[in-house]
C-alpha positions as CSV (number, residue, x, y, z in Angstrom):
1,X,210.4,109.2,165.4
2,X,209.8,105.4,166.3
3,X,212.2,102.9,165.5
4,X,211.7,98.7,166.2
5,X,214.0,95.7,165.1
6,X,212.3,92.6,162.9
7,X,214.7,89.4,163.1
8,X,213.6,87.5,160.3
9,X,215.3,83.1,160.6
10,X,216.1,81.6,156.8
11,X,212.2,80.2,156.6
12,X,210.8,84.1,156.9
13,X,210.0,83.3,160.2
14,X,209.9,86.1,162.5
15,X,208.6,86.2,166.6
16,X,207.3,89.9,166.0
17,X,209.2,92.8,166.8
18,X,210.7,94.5,169.1
19,X,209.3,97.1,171.8
20,X,210.1,100.7,169.2
21,X,212.4,103.3,170.7
22,X,211.5,106.8,170.1
23,X,213.9,109.7,169.5
24,X,212.8,113.7,169.0
25,X,212.9,115.2,165.6
26,X,213.1,118.9,165.0
27,X,214.8,122.1,164.5
28,X,218.0,121.8,166.8
29,X,218.8,124.8,169.4
30,X,221.1,127.6,167.1
31,X,225.1,127.2,167.9
32,X,226.6,128.3,170.5
33,X,230.0,129.9,168.8
34,X,233.1,130.6,170.3
35,X,233.1,131.4,174.2
36,X,234.9,133.5,176.3
37,X,236.8,133.2,179.5
38,X,238.1,135.9,181.8
39,X,238.8,135.9,185.7
40,X,236.7,137.1,188.0
41,X,236.5,137.8,191.9
42,X,236.9,133.9,193.8
43,X,235.8,132.5,189.8
44,X,235.8,132.5,185.6
45,X,232.6,134.8,183.3
46,X,232.0,132.6,180.8
47,X,230.5,134.6,177.9
48,X,228.5,133.5,174.9
49,X,226.8,135.6,172.3
50,X,223.4,135.2,173.7
51,X,220.6,133.7,171.6
52,X,217.1,135.7,169.9
53,X,214.9,132.6,170.6
54,X,212.5,132.9,172.8
55,X,212.0,130.6,175.0
56,X,215.9,130.1,174.7
57,X,217.5,126.9,175.2
58,X,219.2,125.8,178.3
59,X,223.4,126.6,178.5
60,X,225.0,123.5,178.8
61,X,229.2,124.3,179.9
62,X,231.6,121.8,180.4
63,X,234.6,122.1,183.0
64,X,237.5,119.5,182.9
65,X,240.4,120.4,185.2
66,X,244.0,120.1,183.5
67,X,246.4,120.9,186.0
68,X,246.0,122.4,189.7
69,X,248.7,124.2,191.9
70,X,249.9,121.3,192.4
71,X,251.0,120.1,188.9
72,X,249.0,117.8,185.8
73,X,246.2,116.2,186.5
74,X,245.5,113.2,185.2
75,X,241.6,112.4,182.9
76,X,239.3,109.9,185.3
77,X,238.8,107.0,184.5
78,X,237.0,103.6,186.3
79,X,240.3,101.9,185.9
80,X,238.6,99.8,183.4
81,X,240.5,98.6,180.3
82,X,238.7,100.3,177.6
83,X,236.2,102.2,179.6
84,X,235.2,105.5,178.7
85,X,235.7,108.8,180.7
86,X,233.7,109.2,183.7
87,X,230.6,111.2,183.9
88,X,230.5,114.7,184.2
89,X,229.7,115.4,188.1
90,X,228.2,118.4,189.7
91,X,229.7,121.5,190.5
92,X,230.4,122.3,194.5
93,X,232.0,125.3,195.3
94,X,233.5,123.5,198.4
95,X,236.0,121.6,196.3
96,X,238.2,121.8,192.4
97,X,236.1,118.9,190.8
98,X,237.8,116.6,187.6
99,X,234.9,117.5,185.5
100,X,231.6,119.3,185.8
101,X,228.7,120.2,184.4
102,X,227.2,123.8,184.4
103,X,223.7,125.3,183.7
104,X,222.5,128.5,182.9
105,X,218.9,128.4,182.4
106,X,216.9,130.6,179.6
107,X,213.1,130.5,179.5
108,X,211.4,132.9,179.4
109,X,214.0,135.5,180.4
110,X,216.0,134.7,177.6
111,X,219.3,133.6,177.2
112,X,222.0,135.3,179.8
113,X,224.3,135.6,177.8
114,X,227.8,134.3,180.1
115,X,227.4,132.9,183.8
116,X,230.4,132.6,186.7
117,X,231.8,129.6,187.6
118,X,233.2,129.9,191.6
119,X,233.9,126.2,191.9
120,X,237.3,126.8,190.9
121,X,240.9,127.4,193.1
122,X,244.0,129.5,192.3
123,X,246.3,127.8,190.1
124,X,243.7,125.3,188.3
125,X,243.7,125.1,184.0
126,X,240.9,124.1,183.2
127,X,239.2,123.4,179.6
128,X,235.8,124.9,178.9
129,X,233.0,123.7,176.3
130,X,229.1,125.4,175.7
131,X,226.2,123.9,174.3
132,X,222.7,124.5,174.2
133,X,220.7,121.5,175.2
134,X,216.5,122.3,174.9
135,X,214.5,119.6,176.9
136,X,211.1,118.5,175.1
137,X,208.7,116.3,177.3
138,X,207.0,113.6,175.0
139,X,205.0,110.7,175.9
140,X,204.7,107.6,173.2
141,X,201.7,106.3,172.2
142,X,200.5,102.7,173.0
143,X,202.4,99.7,171.5
144,X,202.1,96.3,170.4
145,X,205.1,93.9,171.5
146,X,205.6,90.3,171.3
147,X,207.1,89.0,174.7
148,X,207.9,85.8,175.6
149,X,205.8,82.7,173.9
150,X,205.0,84.5,171.5
151,X,202.5,86.5,173.8
152,X,201.1,89.9,172.4
153,X,201.1,93.0,175.1
154,X,200.6,96.5,175.0
155,X,203.0,99.0,176.1
156,X,202.1,102.0,178.8
157,X,202.6,105.1,177.7
158,X,204.8,107.0,179.6
159,X,206.2,110.3,179.7
160,X,209.6,110.6,178.7
161,X,212.9,113.2,178.0
162,X,214.4,113.7,175.0
163,X,217.5,116.1,174.2
164,X,217.9,118.3,171.0
165,X,221.9,119.6,171.5
166,X,223.5,122.6,169.4
167,X,226.8,122.4,167.8
168,X,229.5,122.1,170.5
169,X,231.6,126.0,171.1
170,X,235.4,125.2,170.6
171,X,237.1,124.5,173.6
172,X,238.7,127.5,175.2
173,X,241.7,126.5,178.0
174,X,241.7,129.0,181.0
175,X,244.0,129.4,184.0
176,X,243.1,131.1,186.7
177,X,245.1,133.1,189.6
178,X,243.3,134.9,191.8
179,X,244.4,138.4,191.6
180,X,241.8,140.7,191.5
181,X,241.5,142.8,194.7
182,X,237.8,142.1,196.7
183,X,235.7,145.2,197.0
184,X,236.6,148.2,199.3
185,X,234.8,149.2,202.4
186,X,231.9,150.5,202.9
187,X,230.0,153.2,205.4
188,X,233.3,154.3,207.0
189,X,233.1,156.5,209.9
190,X,234.5,158.5,212.4
191,X,233.8,159.5,216.1
192,X,236.3,161.3,218.4
193,X,236.4,160.2,222.1
194,X,238.9,161.0,225.0
195,X,237.8,163.5,227.7
196,X,237.1,163.4,231.2
197,X,240.5,162.7,232.3
198,X,241.0,160.2,229.3
199,X,243.1,160.6,226.3
200,X,242.3,162.1,222.8
201,X,241.2,159.1,220.3
202,X,239.3,159.0,217.1
203,X,236.7,155.6,216.3
204,X,236.3,154.3,213.1
205,X,233.3,151.9,212.2
206,X,232.7,150.4,209.0
207,X,230.3,147.6,207.1
208,X,232.3,144.1,206.9
209,X,232.7,142.8,203.5
210,X,230.9,139.7,202.1
211,X,233.6,138.0,201.3
212,X,234.5,134.3,202.9
213,X,238.2,135.0,201.9
214,X,239.2,138.3,203.9
215,X,241.6,138.3,206.1
216,X,241.7,141.8,207.4
217,X,241.6,145.4,207.1
218,X,244.7,148.1,207.0
219,X,243.5,151.6,208.2
220,X,245.3,154.4,206.8
221,X,245.4,157.9,208.0
222,X,246.6,161.5,206.7
223,X,246.6,165.2,208.5
224,X,246.0,167.6,206.0
225,X,249.7,168.4,205.5
226,X,250.3,165.2,205.4
227,X,249.9,162.0,202.8
228,X,248.0,158.7,203.9
229,X,250.1,156.7,206.3
230,X,248.9,152.3,207.7
231,X,248.3,152.9,210.7
232,X,248.2,148.7,211.8
233,X,251.1,146.5,211.9
234,X,248.9,143.2,211.9
235,X,245.5,143.6,209.9
236,X,242.4,145.0,211.6
237,X,240.7,141.7,212.2
238,X,237.0,143.5,212.8
239,X,235.2,146.6,210.8
240,X,236.8,148.9,214.2
241,X,239.7,150.8,214.7
242,X,240.7,153.0,217.5
243,X,243.2,155.4,216.8
244,X,244.7,156.9,220.4
245,X,247.8,158.8,218.5
246,X,245.7,162.1,218.0
247,X,246.6,165.6,219.1
248,X,244.4,167.7,220.5
249,X,243.3,170.9,217.3
250,X,244.4,168.1,214.5
251,X,242.3,167.3,212.1
252,X,242.4,163.9,210.8
253,X,241.7,161.8,207.5
254,X,240.7,158.2,207.3
255,X,240.5,155.7,204.7
256,X,239.8,151.8,205.0
257,X,241.3,149.1,202.5
258,X,240.6,145.2,202.6
259,X,243.0,142.7,201.9
260,X,242.3,138.7,201.2
261,X,243.9,135.7,201.8
262,X,245.9,135.9,198.4
263,X,246.9,139.2,199.9
264,X,244.6,141.3,197.3
265,X,244.1,144.7,199.0
266,X,241.5,146.1,197.7
267,X,240.7,150.0,196.3
268,X,240.4,152.7,199.5
269,X,237.0,153.1,200.8
270,X,235.7,156.6,201.1
271,X,237.2,159.5,203.6
272,X,236.4,160.3,206.2
273,X,237.3,163.3,208.3
274,X,237.1,163.7,212.1
275,X,238.9,166.9,214.4
276,X,240.2,166.6,217.4
277,X,238.9,169.2,220.1
278,X,241.5,170.8,222.6
279,X,240.3,170.7,226.2
280,X,238.7,173.1,227.3
281,X,240.9,175.3,229.8
């Protein structure tokens, strides 16, 4: 749809219509409805009822920081009297943002029904809202425009982007506290050592956790007739540990856990057993 304005003086004269402006008409994407926000490991999961339309319109999720661990956060303005709030900024996992716009792509794969926001920090209180936004590329036809001194010029066809937006969802307030433990370590293996004049030992190794906030690991040991007891006093920094307190002729079971910077401890790894042989006489 094209709109133009013509100014007419008291004598009915006009310099001609203005340049046209265009707007798209059509059915907007379906309303989002309520959204749900739940904590996830180092982030928040935003969920909504997925659309059955194909292709599905991308979902636009707006996040506004209300408070952080230091206290309330004032809305961000440009500083001029009567100015509007600053435009949303792109999300960043490296810093807590005043406002951010996140996009969950739809397209041929359909509506994903959710997305994870990793750009938040422990102690943040945020408000989330969502709406579907369908972007259409159209090229308006040429139009005659009266310019200076009454000259009539023809506009050039230029492709433009138009948006059709759904009704926004109700806003949800969410307070994030990182209390979710990391994943349990995998690949734990035990190898006996010692002999040839060396004291007996059991060497443990496992796959390092991929989470970036891991501060170390705990190693637990149990005998066949005892409970698991932690062996290390300080966190084990790397994915390996030597137990030099074993006794010949005994069988030991081991488990390993991962700990993050908030002291959240993972579930234990799979258990492995190792037996220290008695020295041959």
